TIVOTI-39768 format. One record per atom (N, C-alpha, C, O): residue in one letter; atom name; x, y, z. Coordinates in steps of 0.05 Angstrom, whole numbers, plus 5000, padded with zeros to 4 digits. Example, Ala and Ser with C-alpha at 12.3 -4.5 7.8 and 13.67 -1.06 7.14 Angstrom:
2
<code:a | site:N | xx:5264 | yy:4886 | zz:5156> .
<code:a | site:CA | xx:5246 | yy:4910 | zz:5156> .
<code:a | site:C | xx:5264 | yy:4934 | zz:5156> .
<code:a | site:O | xx:5285 | yy:4934 | zz:5169> .
<code:s | site:N | xx:5257 | yy:4955 | zz:5142> .
<code:s | site:CA | xx:5273 | yy:4979 | zz:5143> .
<code:s | site:C | xx:5258 | yy:5001 | zz:5157> .
<code:s | site:O | xx:5268 | yy:5023 | zz:5161> .
//
This chain:
115
<code:m | site:N | xx:7040 | yy:5702 | zz:0881> .
<code:m | site:CA | xx:7039 | yy:5698 | zz:0842> .
<code:m | site:C | xx:6990 | yy:5691 | zz:0857> .
<code:m | site:O | xx:6976 | yy:5686 | zz:0877> .
<code:t | site:N | xx:6987 | yy:5700 | zz:0814> .
<code:t | site:CA | xx:6959 | yy:5695 | zz:0816> .
<code:t | site:C | xx:6956 | yy:5683 | zz:0825> .
<code:t | site:O | xx:6974 | yy:5667 | zz:0823> .
<code:k | site:N | xx:6936 | yy:5676 | zz:0843> .
<code:k | site:CA | xx:6920 | yy:5643 | zz:0848> .
<code:k | site:C | xx:6887 | yy:5643 | zz:0825> .
<code:k | site:O | xx:6881 | yy:5664 | zz:0813> .
<code:a | site:N | xx:6870 | yy:5614 | zz:0822> .
<code:a | site:CA | xx:6866 | yy:5606 | zz:0814> .
<code:a | site:C | xx:6835 | yy:5611 | zz:0817> .
<code:a | site:O | xx:6823 | yy:5591 | zz:0822> .
<code:t | site:N | xx:6817 | yy:5639 | zz:0814> .
<code:t | site:CA | xx:6801 | yy:5640 | zz:0826> .
<code:t | site:C | xx:6785 | yy:5621 | zz:0830> .
<code:t | site:O | xx:6779 | yy:5613 | zz:0853> .
<code:e | site:N | xx:6774 | yy:5608 | zz:0797> .
<code:e | site:CA | xx:6759 | yy:5584 | zz:0787> .
<code:e | site:C | xx:6776 | yy:5563 | zz:0777> .
<code:e | site:O | xx:6800 | yy:5568 | zz:0775> .
<code:p | site:N | xx:6765 | yy:5536 | zz:0770> .
<code:p | site:CA | xx:6776 | yy:5517 | zz:0767> .
<code:p | site:C | xx:6787 | yy:5522 | zz:0740> .
<code:p | site:O | xx:6809 | yy:5517 | zz:0729> .
<code:e | site:N | xx:6760 | yy:5538 | zz:0728> .
<code:e | site:CA | xx:6778 | yy:5540 | zz:0696> .
<code:e | site:C | xx:6808 | yy:5575 | zz:0702> .
<code:e | site:O | xx:6815 | yy:5588 | zz:0682> .
<code:d | site:N | xx:6814 | yy:5580 | zz:0716> .
<code:d | site:CA | xx:6843 | yy:5603 | zz:0722> .
<code:d | site:C | xx:6864 | yy:5584 | zz:0710> .
<code:d | site:O | xx:6882 | yy:5596 | zz:0697> .
<code:l | site:N | xx:6867 | yy:5554 | zz:0711> .
<code:l | site:CA | xx:6889 | yy:5540 | zz:0714> .
<code:l | site:C | xx:6897 | yy:5560 | zz:0691> .
<code:l | site:O | xx:6905 | yy:5583 | zz:0688> .
<code:a | site:N | xx:6889 | yy:5533 | zz:0676> .
<code:a | site:CA | xx:6898 | yy:5525 | zz:0635> .
<code:a | site:C | xx:6914 | yy:5558 | zz:0634> .
<code:a | site:O | xx:6938 | yy:5560 | zz:0630> .
<code:r | site:N | xx:6899 | yy:5577 | zz:0638> .
<code:r | site:CA | xx:6906 | yy:5603 | zz:0636> .
<code:r | site:C | xx:6927 | yy:5604 | zz:0644> .
<code:r | site:O | xx:6945 | yy:5607 | zz:0627> .
<code:l | site:N | xx:6932 | yy:5602 | zz:0674> .
<code:l | site:CA | xx:6956 | yy:5612 | zz:0695> .
<code:l | site:C | xx:6979 | yy:5594 | zz:0673> .
<code:l | site:O | xx:6995 | yy:5608 | zz:0661> .
<code:f | site:N | xx:6978 | yy:5562 | zz:0668> .
<code:f | site:CA | xx:6993 | yy:5555 | zz:0664> .
<code:f | site:C | xx:7014 | yy:5565 | zz:0644> .
<code:f | site:O | xx:7038 | yy:5572 | zz:0646> .
<code:v | site:N | xx:6987 | yy:5564 | zz:0613> .
<code:v | site:CA | xx:7003 | yy:5578 | zz:0595> .
<code:v | site:C | xx:7021 | yy:5610 | zz:0600> .
<code:v | site:O | xx:7041 | yy:5617 | zz:0587> .
<code:e | site:N | xx:7006 | yy:5626 | zz:0623> .
<code:e | site:CA | xx:7024 | yy:5644 | zz:0626> .
<code:e | site:C | xx:7049 | yy:5644 | zz:0638> .
<code:e | site:O | xx:7063 | yy:5663 | zz:0631> .
<code:l | site:N | xx:7058 | yy:5629 | zz:0654> .
<code:l | site:CA | xx:7073 | yy:5616 | zz:0677> .
<code:l | site:C | xx:7091 | yy:5608 | zz:0658> .
<code:l | site:O | xx:7111 | yy:5623 | zz:0656> .
<code:a | site:N | xx:7090 | yy:5589 | zz:0645> .
<code:a | site:CA | xx:7097 | yy:5565 | zz:0628> .
<code:a | site:C | xx:7110 | yy:5593 | zz:0604> .
<code:a | site:O | xx:7134 | yy:5588 | zz:0606> .
<code:n | site:N | xx:7109 | yy:5610 | zz:0590> .
<code:n | site:CA | xx:7114 | yy:5623 | zz:0571> .
<code:n | site:C | xx:7139 | yy:5643 | zz:0577> .
<code:n | site:O | xx:7156 | yy:5655 | zz:0563> .
<code:a | site:N | xx:7134 | yy:5641 | zz:0600> .
<code:a | site:CA | xx:7147 | yy:5660 | zz:0625> .
<code:a | site:C | xx:7172 | yy:5645 | zz:0643> .
<code:a | site:O | xx:7184 | yy:5656 | zz:0661> .
<code:g | site:N | xx:7175 | yy:5615 | zz:0634> .
<code:g | site:CA | xx:7201 | yy:5602 | zz:0642> .
<code:g | site:C | xx:7196 | yy:5597 | zz:0675> .
<code:g | site:O | xx:7212 | yy:5591 | zz:0693> .
<code:d | site:N | xx:7152 | yy:5604 | zz:0677> .
<code:d | site:CA | xx:7158 | yy:5598 | zz:0716> .
<code:d | site:C | xx:7169 | yy:5570 | zz:0726> .
<code:d | site:O | xx:7151 | yy:5564 | zz:0742> .
<code:a | site:N | xx:7179 | yy:5558 | zz:0725> .
<code:a | site:CA | xx:7174 | yy:5532 | zz:0740> .
<code:a | site:C | xx:7170 | yy:5520 | zz:0768> .
<code:a | site:O | xx:7159 | yy:5499 | zz:0776> .
<code:k | site:N | xx:7186 | yy:5543 | zz:0781> .
<code:k | site:CA | xx:7165 | yy:5558 | zz:0792> .
<code:k | site:C | xx:7140 | yy:5549 | zz:0819> .
<code:k | site:O | xx:7134 | yy:5537 | zz:0839> .
<code:g | site:N | xx:7131 | yy:5574 | zz:0790> .
<code:g | site:CA | xx:7100 | yy:5586 | zz:0787> .
<code:g | site:C | xx:7088 | yy:5559 | zz:0781> .
<code:g | site:O | xx:7067 | yy:5556 | zz:0793> .
<code:l | site:N | xx:7093 | yy:5546 | zz:0771> .
<code:l | site:CA | xx:7060 | yy:5523 | zz:0750> .
<code:l | site:C | xx:7065 | yy:5499 | zz:0772> .
<code:l | site:O | xx:7046 | yy:5483 | zz:0772> .
<code:s | site:N | xx:7084 | yy:5493 | zz:0790> .
<code:s | site:CA | xx:7095 | yy:5471 | zz:0811> .
<code:s | site:C | xx:7060 | yy:5482 | zz:0822> .
<code:s | site:O | xx:7039 | yy:5470 | zz:0818> .
<code:e | site:N | xx:7064 | yy:5503 | zz:0834> .
<code:e | site:CA | xx:7048 | yy:5518 | zz:0846> .
<code:e | site:C | xx:7033 | yy:5524 | zz:0843> .
<code:e | site:O | xx:7022 | yy:5540 | zz:0858> .
<code:l | site:N | xx:7018 | yy:5510 | zz:0811> .
<code:l | site:CA | xx:6982 | yy:5515 | zz:0810> .
<code:l | site:C | xx:6970 | yy:5478 | zz:0822> .
<code:l | site:O | xx:6949 | yy:5465 | zz:0819> .
<code:y | site:N | xx:6999 | yy:5471 | zz:0837> .
<code:y | site:CA | xx:6998 | yy:5432 | zz:0826> .
<code:y | site:C | xx:6991 | yy:5434 | zz:0872> .
<code:y | site:O | xx:7000 | yy:5455 | zz:0881> .
<code:e | site:N | xx:6982 | yy:5421 | zz:0887> .
<code:e | site:CA | xx:6977 | yy:5400 | zz:0909> .
<code:e | site:C | xx:7001 | yy:5389 | zz:0910> .
<code:e | site:O | xx:7014 | yy:5374 | zz:0896> .
<code:p | site:N | xx:7007 | yy:5406 | zz:0936> .
<code:p | site:CA | xx:7040 | yy:5380 | zz:0953> .
<code:p | site:C | xx:7039 | yy:5350 | zz:0938> .
<code:p | site:O | xx:7058 | yy:5342 | zz:0924> .
<code:d | site:N | xx:7018 | yy:5338 | zz:0943> .
<code:d | site:CA | xx:7016 | yy:5316 | zz:0932> .
<code:d | site:C | xx:7000 | yy:5315 | zz:0907> .
<code:d | site:O | xx:6981 | yy:5300 | zz:0906> .
<code:a | site:N | xx:7008 | yy:5331 | zz:0884> .
<code:a | site:CA | xx:6996 | yy:5323 | zz:0869> .
<code:a | site:C | xx:7009 | yy:5301 | zz:0844> .
<code:a | site:O | xx:7032 | yy:5293 | zz:0843> .
<code:v | site:N | xx:6991 | yy:5295 | zz:0829> .
<code:v | site:CA | xx:6998 | yy:5270 | zz:0810> .
<code:v | site:C | xx:6989 | yy:5281 | zz:0775> .
<code:v | site:O | xx:6969 | yy:5284 | zz:0760> .
<code:l | site:N | xx:7011 | yy:5282 | zz:0776> .
<code:l | site:CA | xx:7023 | yy:5294 | zz:0738> .
<code:l | site:C | xx:7029 | yy:5273 | zz:0725> .
<code:l | site:O | xx:7051 | yy:5262 | zz:0731> .
<code:a | site:N | xx:7012 | yy:5261 | zz:0702> .
<code:a | site:CA | xx:7016 | yy:5229 | zz:0691> .
<code:a | site:C | xx:7030 | yy:5240 | zz:0664> .
<code:a | site:O | xx:7023 | yy:5234 | zz:0641> .
<code:f | site:N | xx:7055 | yy:5260 | zz:0673> .
<code:f | site:CA | xx:7078 | yy:5259 | zz:0654> .
<code:f | site:C | xx:7111 | yy:5254 | zz:0662> .
<code:f | site:O | xx:7116 | yy:5250 | zz:0686> .
<code:p | site:N | xx:7141 | yy:5254 | zz:0635> .
<code:p | site:CA | xx:7122 | yy:5251 | zz:0618> .
<code:p | site:C | xx:7116 | yy:5228 | zz:0605> .
<code:p | site:O | xx:7133 | yy:5211 | zz:0611> .
<code:p | site:N | xx:7099 | yy:5220 | zz:0587> .
<code:p | site:CA | xx:7086 | yy:5203 | zz:0578> .
<code:p | site:C | xx:7090 | yy:5169 | zz:0577> .
<code:p | site:O | xx:7105 | yy:5155 | zz:0564> .
<code:g | site:N | xx:7070 | yy:5165 | zz:0597> .
<code:g | site:CA | xx:7072 | yy:5130 | zz:0607> .
<code:g | site:C | xx:7089 | yy:5124 | zz:0634> .
<code:g | site:O | xx:7104 | yy:5106 | zz:0643> .
<code:s | site:N | xx:7079 | yy:5155 | zz:0643> .
<code:s | site:CA | xx:7100 | yy:5154 | zz:0682> .
<code:s | site:C | xx:7082 | yy:5176 | zz:0692> .
<code:s | site:O | xx:7067 | yy:5191 | zz:0680> .
<code:q | site:N | xx:7088 | yy:5172 | zz:0723> .
<code:q | site:CA | xx:7063 | yy:5198 | zz:0732> .
<code:q | site:C | xx:7085 | yy:5202 | zz:0747> .
<code:q | site:O | xx:7103 | yy:5186 | zz:0755> .
<code:t | site:N | xx:7080 | yy:5243 | zz:0754> .
<code:t | site:CA | xx:7100 | yy:5253 | zz:0774> .
<code:t | site:C | xx:7081 | yy:5262 | zz:0799> .
<code:t | site:O | xx:7064 | yy:5279 | zz:0798> .
<code:v | site:N | xx:7089 | yy:5248 | zz:0822> .
<code:v | site:CA | xx:7090 | yy:5245 | zz:0853> .
<code:v | site:C | xx:7095 | yy:5262 | zz:0865> .
<code:v | site:O | xx:7118 | yy:5261 | zz:0873> .
<code:g | site:N | xx:7082 | yy:5286 | zz:0873> .
<code:g | site:CA | xx:7083 | yy:5316 | zz:0880> .
<code:g | site:C | xx:7094 | yy:5334 | zz:0877> .
<code:g | site:O | xx:7106 | yy:5332 | zz:0856> .
<code:r | site:N | xx:7099 | yy:5361 | zz:0891> .
<code:r | site:CA | xx:7105 | yy:5390 | zz:0884> .
<code:r | site:C | xx:7130 | yy:5384 | zz:0881> .
<code:r | site:O | xx:7134 | yy:5382 | zz:0857> .
<code:a | site:N | xx:7151 | yy:5379 | zz:0894> .
<code:a | site:CA | xx:7180 | yy:5372 | zz:0886> .
<code:a | site:C | xx:7186 | yy:5371 | zz:0860> .
<code:a | site:O | xx:7196 | yy:5391 | zz:0849> .
<code:a | site:N | xx:7178 | yy:5345 | zz:0841> .
<code:a | site:CA | xx:7183 | yy:5318 | zz:0837> .
<code:a | site:C | xx:7165 | yy:5335 | zz:0809> .
<code:a | site:O | xx:7176 | yy:5331 | zz:0787> .
<code:i | site:N | xx:7142 | yy:5352 | zz:0808> .
<code:i | site:CA | xx:7139 | yy:5366 | zz:0786> .
<code:i | site:C | xx:7159 | yy:5373 | zz:0783> .
<code:i | site:O | xx:7179 | yy:5364 | zz:0773> .
<code:l | site:N | xx:7152 | yy:5406 | zz:0801> .
<code:l | site:CA | xx:7174 | yy:5420 | zz:0799> .
<code:l | site:C | xx:7191 | yy:5417 | zz:0774> .
<code:l | site:O | xx:7190 | yy:5427 | zz:0751> .
<code:a | site:N | xx:7213 | yy:5394 | zz:0790> .
<code:a | site:CA | xx:7237 | yy:5378 | zz:0758> .
<code:a | site:C | xx:7229 | yy:5375 | zz:0741> .
<code:a | site:O | xx:7244 | yy:5378 | zz:0722> .
<code:v | site:N | xx:7203 | yy:5366 | zz:0735> .
<code:v | site:CA | xx:7198 | yy:5357 | zz:0708> .
<code:v | site:C | xx:7192 | yy:5382 | zz:0683> .
<code:v | site:O | xx:7195 | yy:5381 | zz:0659> .
<code:f | site:N | xx:7176 | yy:5412 | zz:0707> .
<code:f | site:CA | xx:7170 | yy:5431 | zz:0694> .
<code:f | site:C | xx:7194 | yy:5448 | zz:0690> .
<code:f | site:O | xx:7198 | yy:5464 | zz:0672> .
<code:e | site:N | xx:7214 | yy:5440 | zz:0717> .
<code:e | site:CA | xx:7246 | yy:5451 | zz:0707> .
<code:e | site:C | xx:7264 | yy:5442 | zz:0670> .
<code:e | site:O | xx:7279 | yy:5453 | zz:0654> .
<code:q | site:N | xx:7253 | yy:5419 | zz:0671> .
<code:q | site:CA | xx:7268 | yy:5404 | zz:0654> .
<code:q | site:C | xx:7251 | yy:5412 | zz:0616> .
<code:q | site:O | xx:7261 | yy:5420 | zz:0595> .
<code:m | site:N | xx:7228 | yy:5405 | zz:0622> .
<code:m | site:CA | xx:7217 | yy:5417 | zz:0603> .
<code:m | site:C | xx:7219 | yy:5447 | zz:0589> .
<code:m | site:O | xx:7221 | yy:5458 | zz:0567> .
<code:l | site:N | xx:7216 | yy:5453 | zz:0623> .
<code:l | site:CA | xx:7226 | yy:5497 | zz:0607> .
<code:l | site:C | xx:7242 | yy:5489 | zz:0589> .
<code:l | site:O | xx:7237 | yy:5484 | zz:0566> .
<code:a | site:N | xx:7270 | yy:5487 | zz:0602> .
<code:a | site:CA | xx:7291 | yy:5489 | zz:0589> .
<code:a | site:C | xx:7298 | yy:5486 | zz:0560> .
<code:a | site:O | xx:7316 | yy:5494 | zz:0545> .
<code:q | site:N | xx:7272 | yy:5466 | zz:0556> .
<code:q | site:CA | xx:7270 | yy:5452 | zz:0520> .
<code:q | site:C | xx:7250 | yy:5491 | zz:0510> .
<code:q | site:O | xx:7233 | yy:5489 | zz:0492> .
<code:a | site:N | xx:7255 | yy:5520 | zz:0522> .
<code:a | site:CA | xx:7229 | yy:5538 | zz:0507> .
<code:a | site:C | xx:7214 | yy:5531 | zz:0509> .
<code:a | site:O | xx:7216 | yy:5528 | zz:0533> .
<code:p | site:N | xx:7189 | yy:5521 | zz:0502> .
<code:p | site:CA | xx:7173 | yy:5510 | zz:0482> .
<code:p | site:C | xx:7154 | yy:5543 | zz:0498> .
<code:p | site:O | xx:7157 | yy:5558 | zz:0518> .
<code:r | site:N | xx:7138 | yy:5539 | zz:0476> .
<code:r | site:CA | xx:7112 | yy:5563 | zz:0471> .
<code:r | site:C | xx:7084 | yy:5549 | zz:0479> .
<code:r | site:O | xx:7080 | yy:5526 | zz:0474> .
<code:f | site:N | xx:7073 | yy:5561 | zz:0487> .
<code:f | site:CA | xx:7047 | yy:5546 | zz:0486> .
<code:f | site:C | xx:7028 | yy:5568 | zz:0493> .
<code:f | site:O | xx:7033 | yy:5588 | zz:0506> .
<code:q | site:N | xx:7006 | yy:5560 | zz:0479> .
<code:q | site:CA | xx:6980 | yy:5577 | zz:0483> .
<code:q | site:C | xx:6948 | yy:5554 | zz:0498> .
<code:q | site:O | xx:6943 | yy:5532 | zz:0506> .
<code:v | site:N | xx:6933 | yy:5592 | zz:0491> .
<code:v | site:CA | xx:6914 | yy:5570 | zz:0506> .
<code:v | site:C | xx:6893 | yy:5566 | zz:0501> .
<code:v | site:O | xx:6880 | yy:5586 | zz:0495> .
<code:e | site:N | xx:6883 | yy:5544 | zz:0501> .
<code:e | site:CA | xx:6866 | yy:5522 | zz:0483> .
<code:e | site:C | xx:6845 | yy:5518 | zz:0501> .
<code:e | site:O | xx:6843 | yy:5515 | zz:0526> .
<code:e | site:N | xx:6822 | yy:5519 | zz:0473> .
<code:e | site:CA | xx:6797 | yy:5518 | zz:0476> .
<code:e | site:C | xx:6784 | yy:5500 | zz:0504> .
<code:e | site:O | xx:6777 | yy:5477 | zz:0500> .
<code:p | site:N | xx:6782 | yy:5507 | zz:0521> .
<code:p | site:CA | xx:6763 | yy:5493 | zz:0542> .
<code:p | site:C | xx:6741 | yy:5480 | zz:0546> .
<code:p | site:O | xx:6720 | yy:5492 | zz:0551> .
<code:m | site:N | xx:6742 | yy:5454 | zz:0544> .
<code:m | site:CA | xx:6716 | yy:5437 | zz:0549> .
<code:m | site:C | xx:6704 | yy:5448 | zz:0573> .
<code:m | site:O | xx:6716 | yy:5461 | zz:0590> .
<code:p | site:N | xx:6669 | yy:5442 | zz:0575> .
<code:p | site:CA | xx:6657 | yy:5450 | zz:0605> .
<code:p | site:C | xx:6667 | yy:5431 | zz:0621> .
<code:p | site:O | xx:6673 | yy:5407 | zz:0616> .
<code:t | site:N | xx:6670 | yy:5454 | zz:0655> .
<code:t | site:CA | xx:6673 | yy:5443 | zz:0666> .
<code:t | site:C | xx:6659 | yy:5435 | zz:0681> .
<code:t | site:O | xx:6639 | yy:5450 | zz:0682> .
<code:i | site:N | xx:6657 | yy:5408 | zz:0703> .
<code:i | site:CA | xx:6646 | yy:5394 | zz:0711> .
<code:i | site:C | xx:6653 | yy:5395 | zz:0745> .
<code:i | site:O | xx:6673 | yy:5385 | zz:0756> .
<code:r | site:N | xx:6630 | yy:5408 | zz:0757> .
<code:r | site:CA | xx:6627 | yy:5409 | zz:0791> .
<code:r | site:C | xx:6617 | yy:5381 | zz:0793> .
<code:r | site:O | xx:6605 | yy:5365 | zz:0779> .
<code:h | site:N | xx:6631 | yy:5382 | zz:0824> .
<code:h | site:CA | xx:6629 | yy:5353 | zz:0848> .
<code:h | site:C | xx:6627 | yy:5373 | zz:0879> .
<code:h | site:O | xx:6641 | yy:5361 | zz:0895> .
<code:g | site:N | xx:6620 | yy:5391 | zz:0888> .
<code:g | site:CA | xx:6624 | yy:5400 | zz:0916> .
<code:g | site:C | xx:6659 | yy:5411 | zz:0912> .
<code:g | site:O | xx:6663 | yy:5425 | zz:0893> .
<code:d | site:N | xx:6673 | yy:5408 | zz:0922> .
<code:d | site:CA | xx:6698 | yy:5413 | zz:0927> .
<code:d | site:C | xx:6720 | yy:5406 | zz:0890> .
<code:d | site:O | xx:6743 | yy:5412 | zz:0882> .
<code:l | site:N | xx:6704 | yy:5393 | zz:0882> .
<code:l | site:CA | xx:6724 | yy:5376 | zz:0857> .
<code:l | site:C | xx:6719 | yy:5383 | zz:0832> .
<code:l | site:O | xx:6696 | yy:5378 | zz:0826> .
<code:a | site:N | xx:6733 | yy:5396 | zz:0814> .
<code:a | site:CA | xx:6728 | yy:5390 | zz:0785> .
<code:a | site:C | xx:6743 | yy:5380 | zz:0758> .
<code:a | site:O | xx:6767 | yy:5377 | zz:0756> .
<code:l | site:N | xx:6728 | yy:5377 | zz:0743> .
<code:l | site:CA | xx:6728 | yy:5362 | zz:0719> .
<code:l | site:C | xx:6742 | yy:5391 | zz:0699> .
<code:l | site:O | xx:6729 | yy:5411 | zz:0691> .
<code:t | site:N | xx:6775 | yy:5385 | zz:0695> .
<code:t | site:CA | xx:6780 | yy:5411 | zz:0670> .
<code:t | site:C | xx:6786 | yy:5393 | zz:0640> .
<code:t | site:O | xx:6790 | yy:5370 | zz:0644> .
<code:s | site:N | xx:6786 | yy:5400 | zz:0619> .
<code:s | site:CA | xx:6799 | yy:5397 | zz:0603> .
<code:s | site:C | xx:6799 | yy:5417 | zz:0578> .
<code:s | site:O | xx:6783 | yy:5435 | zz:0578> .
<code:t | site:N | xx:6813 | yy:5414 | zz:0564> .
<code:t | site:CA | xx:6816 | yy:5431 | zz:0537> .
<code:t | site:C | xx:6816 | yy:5413 | zz:0525> .
<code:t | site:O | xx:6817 | yy:5389 | zz:0532> .
<code:v | site:N | xx:6813 | yy:5431 | zz:0490> .
<code:v | site:CA | xx:6824 | yy:5418 | zz:0467> .
<code:v | site:C | xx:6841 | yy:5423 | zz:0455> .
<code:v | site:O | xx:6840 | yy:5444 | zz:0442> .
<code:p | site:N | xx:6862 | yy:5407 | zz:0453> .
<code:p | site:CA | xx:6897 | yy:5408 | zz:0447> .
<code:p | site:C | xx:6896 | yy:5434 | zz:0418> .
<code:p | site:O | xx:6879 | yy:5441 | zz:0401> .
<code:s | site:N | xx:6919 | yy:5441 | zz:0424> .
<code:s | site:CA | xx:6926 | yy:5447 | zz:0402> .
<code:s | site:C | xx:6950 | yy:5434 | zz:0381> .
<code:s | site:O | xx:6951 | yy:5433 | zz:0356> .
<code:d | site:N | xx:6966 | yy:5424 | zz:0402> .
<code:d | site:CA | xx:6971 | yy:5402 | zz:0380> .
<code:d | site:C | xx:6963 | yy:5365 | zz:0383> .
<code:d | site:O | xx:6978 | yy:5346 | zz:0388> .
<code:n | site:N | xx:6941 | yy:5367 | zz:0378> .
<code:n | site:CA | xx:6930 | yy:5345 | zz:0366> .
<code:n | site:C | xx:6937 | yy:5317 | zz:0380> .
<code:n | site:O | xx:6940 | yy:5295 | zz:0369> .
<code:t | site:N | xx:6942 | yy:5326 | zz:0415> .
<code:t | site:CA | xx:6944 | yy:5300 | zz:0436> .
<code:t | site:C | xx:6927 | yy:5274 | zz:0435> .
<code:t | site:O | xx:6930 | yy:5251 | zz:0440> .
<code:g | site:N | xx:6898 | yy:5296 | zz:0422> .
<code:g | site:CA | xx:6876 | yy:5271 | zz:0425> .
<code:g | site:C | xx:6851 | yy:5289 | zz:0444> .
<code:g | site:O | xx:6828 | yy:5292 | zz:0437> .
<code:g | site:N | xx:6871 | yy:5305 | zz:0486> .
<code:g | site:CA | xx:6858 | yy:5308 | zz:0498> .
<code:g | site:C | xx:6878 | yy:5320 | zz:0519> .
<code:g | site:O | xx:6902 | yy:5318 | zz:0518> .
<code:r | site:N | xx:6863 | yy:5334 | zz:0538> .
<code:r | site:CA | xx:6878 | yy:5343 | zz:0567> .
<code:r | site:C | xx:6857 | yy:5347 | zz:0585> .
<code:r | site:O | xx:6836 | yy:5360 | zz:0582> .
<code:v | site:N | xx:6867 | yy:5332 | zz:0606> .
<code:v | site:CA | xx:6834 | yy:5330 | zz:0630> .
<code:v | site:C | xx:6858 | yy:5338 | zz:0654> .
<code:v | site:O | xx:6882 | yy:5332 | zz:0658> .
<code:q | site:N | xx:6838 | yy:5358 | zz:0669> .
<code:q | site:CA | xx:6855 | yy:5358 | zz:0698> .
<code:q | site:C | xx:6832 | yy:5353 | zz:0724> .
<code:q | site:O | xx:6808 | yy:5359 | zz:0722> .
<code:v | site:N | xx:6845 | yy:5342 | zz:0752> .
<code:v | site:CA | xx:6821 | yy:5344 | zz:0772> .
<code:v | site:C | xx:6829 | yy:5368 | zz:0786> .
<code:v | site:O | xx:6853 | yy:5370 | zz:0791> .
<code:a | site:N | xx:6812 | yy:5390 | zz:0795> .
<code:a | site:CA | xx:6822 | yy:5418 | zz:0810> .
<code:a | site:C | xx:6816 | yy:5403 | zz:0827> .
<code:a | site:O | xx:6808 | yy:5380 | zz:0823> .
<code:r | site:N | xx:6819 | yy:5421 | zz:0863> .
<code:r | site:CA | xx:6797 | yy:5411 | zz:0897> .
<code:r | site:C | xx:6810 | yy:5442 | zz:0893> .
<code:r | site:O | xx:6831 | yy:5454 | zz:0886> .
<code:r | site:N | xx:6777 | yy:5449 | zz:0906> .
<code:r | site:CA | xx:6791 | yy:5478 | zz:0915> .
<code:r | site:C | xx:6788 | yy:5469 | zz:0949> .
<code:r | site:O | xx:6778 | yy:5452 | zz:0962> .
<code:q | site:N | xx:6809 | yy:5501 | zz:0953> .
<code:q | site:CA | xx:6827 | yy:5498 | zz:0968> .
<code:q | site:C | xx:6815 | yy:5522 | zz:1005> .
<code:q | site:O | xx:6811 | yy:5546 | zz:1007> .
<code:p | site:N | xx:6815 | yy:5501 | zz:1025> .
<code:p | site:CA | xx:6802 | yy:5529 | zz:1040> .
<code:p | site:C | xx:6803 | yy:5552 | zz:1044> .
<code:p | site:O | xx:6790 | yy:5561 | zz:1063> .
<code:d | site:N | xx:6822 | yy:5574 | zz:1022> .
<code:d | site:CA | xx:6822 | yy:5601 | zz:1018> .
<code:d | site:C | xx:6796 | yy:5596 | zz:1003> .
<code:d | site:O | xx:6773 | yy:5604 | zz:1010> .
<code:g | site:N | xx:6802 | yy:5584 | zz:0984> .
<code:g | site:CA | xx:6763 | yy:5587 | zz:0960> .
<code:g | site:C | xx:6777 | yy:5590 | zz:0929> .
<code:g | site:O | xx:6764 | yy:5594 | zz:0908> .
<code:t | site:N | xx:6812 | yy:5587 | zz:0930> .
<code:t | site:CA | xx:6827 | yy:5587 | zz:0909> .
<code:t | site:C | xx:6826 | yy:5559 | zz:0902> .
<code:t | site:O | xx:6808 | yy:5548 | zz:0914> .
<code:w | site:N | xx:6836 | yy:5547 | zz:0889> .
<code:w | site:CA | xx:6831 | yy:5528 | zz:0865> .
<code:w | site:C | xx:6865 | yy:5507 | zz:0857> .
<code:w | site:O | xx:6884 | yy:5522 | zz:0852> .
<code:l | site:N | xx:6870 | yy:5487 | zz:0856> .
<code:l | site:CA | xx:6893 | yy:5474 | zz:0865> .
<code:l | site:C | xx:6889 | yy:5450 | zz:0833> .
<code:l | site:O | xx:6866 | yy:5453 | zz:0826> .
<code:r | site:N | xx:6897 | yy:5439 | zz:0822> .
<code:r | site:CA | xx:6902 | yy:5411 | zz:0810> .
<code:r | site:C | xx:6918 | yy:5391 | zz:0824> .
<code:r | site:O | xx:6941 | yy:5389 | zz:0830> .
<code:i | site:N | xx:6896 | yy:5374 | zz:0828> .
<code:i | site:CA | xx:6913 | yy:5349 | zz:0842> .
<code:i | site:C | xx:6923 | yy:5327 | zz:0831> .
<code:i | site:O | xx:6940 | yy:5312 | zz:0840> .
<code:i | site:N | xx:6907 | yy:5322 | zz:0800> .
<code:i | site:CA | xx:6900 | yy:5301 | zz:0780> .
<code:i | site:C | xx:6920 | yy:5315 | zz:0752> .
<code:i | site:O | xx:6905 | yy:5333 | zz:0743> .
<code:d | site:N | xx:6939 | yy:5316 | zz:0739> .
<code:d | site:CA | xx:6938 | yy:5326 | zz:0710> .
<code:d | site:C | xx:6950 | yy:5305 | zz:0688> .
<code:d | site:O | xx:6974 | yy:5298 | zz:0688> .
<code:r | site:N | xx:6927 | yy:5297 | zz:0669> .
<code:r | site:CA | xx:6935 | yy:5284 | zz:0643> .
<code:r | site:C | xx:6935 | yy:5295 | zz:0616> .
<code:r | site:O | xx:6918 | yy:5293 | zz:0598> .
<code:p | site:N | xx:6972 | yy:5314 | zz:0618> .
<code:p | site:CA | xx:6965 | yy:5329 | zz:0595> .
<code:p | site:C | xx:6964 | yy:5330 | zz:0574> .
<code:p | site:O | xx:6964 | yy:5351 | zz:0561> .
<code:e | site:N | xx:6963 | yy:5299 | zz:0562> .
<code:e | site:CA | xx:6975 | yy:5280 | zz:0544> .
<code:e | site:C | xx:6947 | yy:5263 | zz:0534> .
<code:e | site:O | xx:6951 | yy:5243 | zz:0548> .
<code:i | site:N | xx:6927 | yy:5258 | zz:0522> .
<code:i | site:CA | xx:6910 | yy:5234 | zz:0517> .
<code:i | site:C | xx:6912 | yy:5235 | zz:0485> .
<code:i | site:O | xx:6907 | yy:5252 | zz:0468> .
<code:r | site:N | xx:6925 | yy:5197 | zz:0483> .
<code:r | site:CA | xx:6915 | yy:5199 | zz:0445> .
<code:r | site:C | xx:6892 | yy:5188 | zz:0435> .
<code:r | site:O | xx:6881 | yy:5166 | zz:0439> .
<code:s | site:N | xx:6889 | yy:5199 | zz:0427> .
<code:s | site:CA | xx:6853 | yy:5183 | zz:0420> .
<code:s | site:C | xx:6866 | yy:5166 | zz:0395> .
<code:s | site:O | xx:6851 | yy:5151 | zz:0382> .
//
């Protein structure tokens, strides 16, 4: 699997893996104890639970597109990334952490923020 060498890579990789129907690959974009604020109104904690959510989501065969990124904010090994959503949900925001090998994984993901 291709790894994110920059935090901004995570959004592109998410789209590529989701459109390929690769739920396991999607879950591997997250740290083992990551938090995903999905389904709306709930939190999914841990890579195994995130995998289950993505398996259910991809069973619906959604199509994703790369969205316009907002400027990344970095602080040491942490990065705040966000995109302007194409589905009018108000915004998407993620926190990623640099791993010991220099790659990046998501630790917090809020895919929908209603404005």
